[in-house]
C-alpha positions as CSV (number, residue, x, y, z in Angstrom):
1,M,110.3,18.5,146.9
2,R,109.2,20.5,149.2
3,H,112.2,23.3,149.5
4,L,111.9,23.4,146.0
5,I,109.1,24.4,145.6
6,I,109.6,27.6,148.7
7,W,112.6,29.0,147.0
8,V,111.1,28.9,143.2
9,T,107.9,30.8,145.7
10,V,110.5,33.5,147.2
11,L,112.7,33.8,143.9
12,V,109.1,34.6,142.0
13,V,108.2,37.5,144.8
14,I,111.7,38.8,144.7
15,S,111.4,39.0,141.1
16,G,108.4,40.6,141.5
17,C,109.9,43.2,143.9
18,A,112.5,44.2,141.8
19,T,110.5,44.9,138.4
20,T,107.9,46.7,140.0
21,T,110.2,49.2,141.8
22,G,111.4,49.8,138.1
23,G,115.4,50.9,136.8
24,Y,118.2,50.4,139.2
25,A,118.7,51.5,142.8
26,V,122.5,51.7,141.9
27,G,125.1,51.9,139.2
28,P,124.6,53.3,135.5
29,R,121.5,54.1,134.3
30,G,120.4,54.0,130.7
31,E,119.9,56.9,128.3
32,S,116.2,54.8,128.7
33,E,114.5,55.5,131.6
34,N,114.9,59.2,131.2
35,K,112.7,58.9,127.8
36,N,109.2,60.8,128.9
37,S,110.5,62.7,131.9
38,G,110.4,66.3,130.3
39,I,107.8,68.2,128.5
40,P,107.8,70.5,125.8
41,K,107.6,74.3,126.1
42,E,104.0,75.8,125.8
43,I,104.2,78.2,123.3
44,T,101.5,80.8,122.0
45,T,99.6,81.3,118.5
46,S,101.9,84.9,118.6
47,Q,105.1,81.7,118.7
48,L,104.2,80.1,115.7
49,S,107.3,80.0,113.0
50,I,106.0,79.9,109.6
51,L,108.0,78.8,106.8
52,V,107.3,79.8,103.3
53,P,109.2,77.6,100.5
54,I,109.1,78.8,97.1
55,F,106.7,79.2,94.7
56,E,106.7,75.7,92.4
57,P,105.9,77.9,89.3
58,N,103.8,75.8,87.0
59,I,105.9,75.6,84.4
60,P,104.2,73.2,81.5
61,K,107.3,70.1,80.7
62,N,106.5,70.5,76.7
63,S,108.4,73.8,75.8
64,D,105.6,73.6,73.0
65,D,103.0,75.0,76.1
66,Y,105.0,77.9,76.4
67,K,103.3,81.1,74.0
68,R,100.0,78.9,74.3
69,K,99.6,79.5,78.1
70,G,101.8,82.8,77.8
71,I,104.3,80.9,80.4
72,W,107.8,83.0,80.2
73,P,109.8,79.7,82.3
74,E,112.4,82.2,83.8
75,L,110.4,84.9,84.5
76,R,108.1,82.5,86.1
77,R,110.6,80.9,88.3
78,A,111.1,85.0,89.4
79,E,107.8,84.9,90.2
80,A,108.1,82.2,92.2
81,N,110.5,83.5,94.7
82,R,108.7,87.3,94.5
83,F,105.9,85.9,95.6
84,A,106.9,83.5,98.7
85,V,109.1,86.6,100.3
86,K,105.4,88.7,99.6
87,L,103.8,86.2,101.3
88,R,106.1,86.3,104.1
89,D,105.9,89.5,104.7
90,A,101.8,89.8,104.2
91,L,102.2,87.6,107.3
92,T,104.9,88.9,109.5
93,D,102.4,92.4,108.6
94,T,99.6,90.8,111.1
95,T,102.1,90.4,114.0
96,A,100.4,87.5,115.0
97,F,103.2,84.9,114.6
98,G,106.5,84.2,115.5
99,A,109.9,83.8,113.4
100,V,107.9,83.7,109.3
101,R,110.9,82.7,106.6
102,V,111.0,82.2,103.4
103,S,113.0,78.8,103.0
104,P,114.4,77.1,99.5
105,D,112.1,74.5,100.3
106,D,110.4,72.5,102.9
107,T,113.1,70.5,104.4
108,A,113.7,73.5,107.3
109,T,111.9,73.5,110.4
110,A,108.9,75.3,110.9
111,H,105.4,75.0,112.8
112,L,104.0,75.5,110.1
113,Y,104.3,75.2,106.0
114,V,102.4,77.5,103.6
115,H,103.0,76.0,100.1
116,G,102.4,77.9,97.2
117,K,102.1,77.0,93.2
118,I,101.0,79.7,90.8
119,L,98.7,78.9,88.7
120,Q,98.3,81.9,86.8
121,S,99.8,85.9,86.2
122,N,99.6,87.9,83.3
123,G,99.8,91.3,84.3
124,E,95.8,91.3,84.5
125,D,94.6,88.2,86.6
126,I,97.1,86.4,89.8
127,H,95.9,83.0,90.4
128,F,97.4,80.2,92.9
129,S,96.8,78.2,95.0
130,V,97.6,77.5,98.2
131,S,98.3,74.8,101.3
132,V,99.0,75.0,104.5
133,M,99.9,72.0,106.9
134,D,101.8,72.0,109.9
135,I,104.8,70.2,111.4
136,A,102.4,66.8,112.5
137,G,101.3,66.2,108.8
138,K,97.8,68.3,109.6
139,R,96.5,69.7,106.5
140,L,95.1,73.3,107.9
141,L,94.0,74.6,104.9
142,K,94.0,74.3,100.2
143,K,92.7,77.0,99.2
144,T,92.8,78.3,95.7
145,Y,93.3,82.3,95.6
146,K,92.5,84.7,92.3
147,H,92.7,88.4,91.8
148,R,91.9,90.7,89.0
149,V,94.1,93.7,88.8
150,S,91.8,97.1,87.7
151,E,93.2,99.6,85.6
152,Y,93.2,102.5,88.6
153,A,95.4,100.1,90.6
154,F,98.6,101.4,88.5
155,N,97.6,105.1,88.9
156,D,96.7,105.6,92.4
157,P,98.7,108.2,94.8
158,R,98.0,106.0,97.7
159,K,99.2,102.7,96.8
160,K,103.0,104.5,94.6
161,G,105.2,101.7,94.9
162,V,103.0,99.6,95.8
163,D,102.9,96.4,94.2
164,V,99.4,95.3,92.4
165,Y,99.9,92.4,93.4
166,E,99.3,93.2,97.1
167,P,95.6,92.6,97.9
168,I,96.0,87.8,96.7
169,F,98.8,88.0,99.3
170,T,96.6,89.9,101.8
171,K,93.7,88.0,101.7
172,V,95.8,84.9,102.1
173,A,97.8,86.1,104.9
174,I,94.0,86.8,106.7
175,D,93.4,83.1,106.5
176,V,96.1,81.5,107.6
177,V,95.6,84.5,110.8
178,K,92.0,82.7,111.7
179,L,92.7,79.0,110.8
180,T,95.7,79.7,113.3
181,K,92.8,81.0,116.0
182,K,91.1,77.8,116.1
183,L,94.0,75.9,117.5
184,K,93.8,74.5,121.2
185,T,96.5,76.0,123.2
186,K,97.3,71.6,124.0
187,Y,97.6,71.2,120.5
188,I,100.3,73.9,119.5
189,T,102.0,72.8,122.3
190,Q,101.6,69.4,121.1
191,L,103.6,70.9,118.0
192,N,106.4,73.0,119.1
193,G,107.1,69.3,120.4
194,I,107.0,67.9,118.0
195,E,109.1,70.5,115.8
196,E,111.6,70.3,118.3
197,M,112.1,66.3,118.0
198,R,111.7,66.5,114.2
199,F,115.2,68.5,114.0
200,A,116.5,66.8,116.8
201,E,115.9,63.2,114.6
202,S,117.8,64.1,111.1
203,F,120.5,64.2,113.2
204,S,120.2,61.4,116.0
205,P,117.3,59.0,114.4
206,D,118.5,56.3,117.3
207,Y,117.8,58.4,120.6
208,F,115.3,60.5,119.5
209,S,112.6,59.0,117.0
210,G,111.1,57.3,120.2
211,Y,110.0,60.2,121.4
212,I,107.4,60.7,117.9
213,S,105.6,57.9,116.4
214,S,105.2,58.5,112.6
215,R,102.1,56.5,110.7
216,Y,99.9,57.6,107.1
217,K,102.7,60.9,107.6
218,A,101.0,62.1,110.5
219,T,102.8,62.6,113.4
220,K,102.2,62.4,117.4
221,L,104.4,63.8,120.4
222,I,104.3,60.3,122.3
223,G,107.0,61.6,125.0
224,F,110.0,63.8,125.4
225,P,112.9,63.7,127.0
226,A,114.2,66.4,129.6
227,D,115.2,69.9,129.6
228,N,118.6,69.4,130.9
229,D,119.6,66.1,128.9
230,P,122.7,66.4,127.0
231,M,121.8,64.8,123.8
232,L,118.5,67.6,123.7
233,Q,121.2,70.4,125.0
234,R,123.7,69.4,122.2
235,V,120.9,69.6,119.7
236,R,118.9,73.0,120.7
237,S,122.8,74.6,119.8
238,L,122.1,73.6,116.2
239,R,118.8,74.0,115.7
240,V,120.0,78.3,116.3
241,R,122.5,77.9,114.7
242,D,120.2,76.5,111.7
243,Q,117.4,78.8,112.4
244,M,120.6,81.5,112.2
245,F,121.6,80.4,108.6
246,I,117.3,80.4,107.6
247,D,117.2,84.0,109.0
248,N,120.8,85.4,106.7
249,I,119.0,83.9,103.5
250,Q,115.9,85.8,103.9
251,V,118.4,89.4,103.2
252,D,119.3,87.4,99.4
253,Y,116.2,86.7,99.0
254,D,114.5,90.9,99.9
255,D,118.3,91.7,97.7
256,F,117.0,89.9,95.3
257,S,112.8,91.0,95.0
258,Q,114.2,94.7,95.6
259,T,116.2,93.9,92.5
260,M,113.7,93.1,90.2
261,N,111.6,95.7,91.0
262,A,111.2,98.1,88.6
263,D,111.8,95.4,85.8
264,Y,108.8,93.2,87.0
265,S,106.4,96.9,87.7
266,T,106.9,97.8,84.1
267,W,106.7,94.0,83.3
268,Q,103.4,94.0,85.4
269,K,102.2,97.3,83.9
270,Q,102.8,96.3,80.0
271,A,101.3,92.5,80.5
272,F,98.4,94.6,82.4
273,Y,97.1,96.0,78.6
274,E,98.4,92.9,76.2
275,S,96.3,90.7,79.0
276,K,93.0,93.2,79.1
277,A,93.6,93.8,75.5
278,A,93.5,90.0,74.7
279,R,90.8,88.9,76.9
280,E,88.3,91.4,75.6
281,A,88.9,90.7,71.7
282,K,88.6,87.0,72.4
283,S,85.5,88.6,73.7
284,A,84.2,90.2,71.5
285,A,85.0,87.2,68.6
286,N,83.8,84.4,70.8
287,A,80.4,86.7,71.1
288,Q,80.3,87.5,67.1
289,M,80.4,85.4,65.8
290,F,77.7,83.4,68.1
291,V,76.3,86.0,66.1
292,G,76.9,84.8,63.2
293,I,76.5,81.7,63.1
294,L,72.9,82.4,64.3
295,A,72.2,84.9,62.3
296,V,73.4,82.4,59.2
297,A,71.1,79.7,60.5
298,A,68.1,81.6,60.5
299,G,68.7,83.3,57.7
300,A,69.4,80.0,55.7
301,S,66.0,78.6,57.5
302,A,63.6,81.7,56.0
303,A,65.2,81.5,52.4
304,S,64.6,77.7,52.3
305,N,60.6,77.5,54.0
306,S,59.7,81.2,51.8
307,N,57.2,81.1,49.3
308,S,57.8,84.3,48.0
309,R,61.0,86.1,46.6
310,G,61.6,89.1,48.8
311,G,61.3,86.4,52.2
312,Y,64.5,84.2,50.3
313,D,66.2,87.9,49.7
314,R,65.6,88.7,53.1
315,G,67.0,85.4,54.4
316,L,69.4,85.5,51.9
317,A,70.2,89.5,53.9
318,L,70.6,88.1,56.9
319,A,72.9,85.3,56.6
320,T,75.1,87.6,54.5
321,V,75.3,89.8,58.0
322,G,76.0,86.8,60.2
323,V,78.8,85.7,57.4
324,A,80.3,89.0,57.6
325,S,79.0,88.8,62.1
326,I,81.3,85.8,61.7
327,A,84.0,87.1,59.7
328,S,84.7,90.0,61.9
329,G,84.5,87.2,64.9
330,V,88.0,85.4,63.4
331,Q,90.0,88.6,63.3
332,K,89.4,90.2,66.7
333,S,90.3,86.1,67.5
334,K,93.7,87.0,65.1
335,D,93.7,90.1,66.9
336,S,93.3,88.4,70.7
337,K,96.1,86.1,69.9
338,A,98.7,88.8,68.3
339,H,98.4,90.1,72.1
340,M,98.5,87.2,73.5
341,E,102.7,86.5,71.1
342,S,103.0,90.7,72.8
343,L,102.5,89.5,75.8
344,S,104.9,86.8,75.8
345,E,107.5,88.8,74.2
346,I,107.3,91.7,77.2
347,G,108.5,88.0,79.4
348,R,111.9,89.4,80.4
349,S,114.8,86.7,81.9
350,L,114.3,86.9,85.8
351,N,115.9,84.7,88.1
352,I,117.9,84.6,91.7
353,Q,121.6,84.2,92.4
354,L,122.7,83.7,95.4
355,A,126.6,85.3,96.7
356,P,128.4,82.3,97.8
357,K,128.6,82.4,101.3
358,V,131.9,81.9,103.4
359,I,130.7,81.2,107.1
360,E,133.5,81.4,110.5
361,M,132.4,78.4,112.9
362,E,134.4,77.4,115.4
363,D,137.7,76.0,114.1
364,R,136.8,76.2,110.3
365,T,135.2,78.7,107.8
366,I,133.1,77.6,105.1
367,E,132.0,78.8,102.1
368,L,128.7,77.4,100.5
369,T,127.4,77.8,97.1
370,G,125.1,77.0,94.7
371,T,122.1,78.2,94.3
372,A,119.5,79.0,98.0
373,S,118.1,74.5,97.8
374,E,122.2,73.7,96.6
375,Q,123.6,75.7,99.9
376,Y,120.9,74.9,102.2
377,T,121.6,71.6,102.1
378,S,125.4,71.3,102.5
379,W,124.6,73.7,105.7
380,R,123.0,70.5,106.9
381,R,126.0,68.5,105.8
382,Y,127.6,70.6,107.1
383,L,126.0,70.8,110.6
384,R,125.7,66.7,110.6
385,E,129.4,66.2,110.7
386,I,129.3,69.3,113.6
387,Y,127.2,67.3,115.6
388,L,129.1,63.8,115.1
389,S,132.4,65.2,116.2
390,E,130.9,66.4,119.2
391,Q,129.2,62.3,119.4
392,T,133.3,60.9,119.4
393,P,135.9,62.9,121.2
394,E,138.9,63.1,119.8
395,T,140.8,62.1,123.1
396,V,141.9,58.5,123.1
397,L,142.2,57.2,126.5
C-alpha cells in the first residue's frame, strides 16, 4: 500500500510539471499554440479606412404616398448613389483618413461605416440622417442634418458648377473628423485588429473566430495571430484583392455621378423654384385662413352682441372680410398643391447601371454582371472559392 501511494505521488508531480511547462517539447505543435503570439499593426487616425454604403432612399412602400410626399422613386434611388459619392468626396477632401470608399452595402470591410438615410430632397431643402459606426459595433455618431438652399447659390459666380447641396456634406465630414480625433491610439489599434480578424473570419470562421468575441453586436479583440501565420498571410492576400475590387467600383460610381450631373442640376434648379413657391403659398394660405377664421369669429360675436343697427352691420362686414380671407387662403392652398404636382412631374428617371466586369485572375477569367450589390456578392463568392482551393491541394500523395 505504501509503495502505491509513493507511485501515485510521483505521477502527480510529473503530471504537474508537464502541465506548467505548457506545449510539447518535441514533435508537431497544434495551430492553437500560436493563438496569442501576434499583435495588430498600430495605426493612426489618418490611416483609418471609411466605407460609405449607398444611402437609404427612404421610398414609401405605398405608391399612393409618392405624390403626397413629393418623392419620385427613380430619382430618389439615383440620389442615394449620388449622395454617397458626394459624402465620400467631402470626407476625402479633409485628408484626415486613409481610404474612403463608396460601397453597394456595408458588407465590405473598413474601420468606420458612415450610413445615410434621405429624409427630404426637393431642390430647396435637403435633410438626411447620418449614423457612424466602427467595425467593433460601437455607434460614434447619430445626427440629422438639414440645409436650405438660397436662390443666390444658383447664381454665385464663385461657385459655378458646384452642387448647391455641397454644404451639407461638408458639415458631415467636419463632424466625422472631430469624432475620430477623440479616439485613443490604443482603441484605433484594436479597431485595426478587429477589422482584419472580421475579414479573415468570413473565410475561415473555425480558425479565426477564436481571436474575437462578440456580444450584443459589440466585438472585442481577444488575441491576434503571429505575423508569419500561414493562414493569416493567405487571408491578407485575399484582402488586398478585395480592396482593389472596391477601388475599381469607385470608377463606376464616379462615372454615374458625372453622367447625371447635367440632368440633376437642371432638376435642382427647377425643383428649387417649385418647392419655394409651394412652401410660400402654403405659408400664406395658412396665415390668411387663420386671420379669416379670427375675423369671422370676431364679426359674428360683434353682430350678435350689438344693440344697434350700426354695430350689427360692422360685425357682419368683419365676418364677410373673414370669409373672403378664408377663400383666398383656400386658393393659395390649391396653388401650393399645383406647385407640388409640378415638382413631381420634374422628377426624371435616373438609375445607376454598372457595366459587366471581366476580371483576369490567375488561371481563370470571371465576368460579373448585375447591380453593384450583386457584382460584389459574386466577387466575394469567387474569393472564397480561391481560399478553399488553396486550402485543399490538388496533388494526391
